[in-house]
C-alpha positions in Angstrom: -18.4 -8.3 23.0 -21.6 -6.5 23.7 -22.8 -4.3 26.5 -26.1 -3.0 27.6 -27.1 0.4 26.2 -29.0 3.2 27.9 -32.3 1.6 26.9 -31.1 -1.9 28.1 -30.5 -3.0 24.5 -27.4 -4.9 23.5 -24.9 -2.8 21.7 -21.4 -3.3 20.5 -18.7 -2.6 23.1 -17.4 1.0 22.4 -13.8 -0.2 22.3 -14.6 -2.4 19.3 -16.1 0.5 17.4 -13.0 2.6 18.2 -10.6 -0.1 17.0 -12.6 -0.5 13.7 -12.4 3.3 13.2 -8.6 3.3 13.9 -8.0 0.4 11.5 -9.9 2.2 8.7 -8.0 5.4 9.3 -4.7 3.6 9.3 -5.5 1.9 6.0 -6.6 5.3 4.5 -3.4 7.0 5.6 -1.1 4.2 4.4 -3.0 4.3 1.1 -2.3 8.0 0.7 1.4 7.5 1.3 1.6 5.3 -1.8 3.9 2.7 -0.2 4.4 -0.5 -2.1 2.3 -3.3 -0.7 4.7 -6.2 -1.0 8.3 -7.1 -1.6 7.3 -8.6 -4.9 6.1 -5.2 -6.1 9.4 -3.6 -5.2 11.3 -6.3 -7.0 9.1 -6.0 -10.1 9.7 -2.3 -10.3 13.4 -2.8 -9.8 13.5 -5.3 -12.7 11.5 -3.0 -14.9 13.8 -0.1 -14.4 16.8 -2.4 -14.9 15.3 -3.6 -18.2 14.8 -0.1 -19.5 18.3 0.9 -18.5 19.7 -2.2 -20.2 17.8 -1.5 -23.4 18.9 2.1 -23.4 22.5 1.0 -22.9 22.3 -1.4 -25.8 20.8 1.3 -28.1 23.5 3.7 -27.1 26.3 1.2 -28.0 25.1 0.8 -31.5 24.5 4.5 -32.4 26.6 5.8 -35.3 28.6 8.8 -34.2 29.4 11.4 -37.0 
């Protein structure tokens, strides 16, 4: 995974450096999109929204209308 540099020293293969850069860039861009990381996070958010709606529905049922 190394090659000889211009001064005959061992250096990392240029392709490896490019791959590292591209992986970092991809991680940065995906982070900016704000996508959920896992299916568990999606399910947790769905359950939280459902609970809020359920509580709001219960509260609306028991309001006294004048």
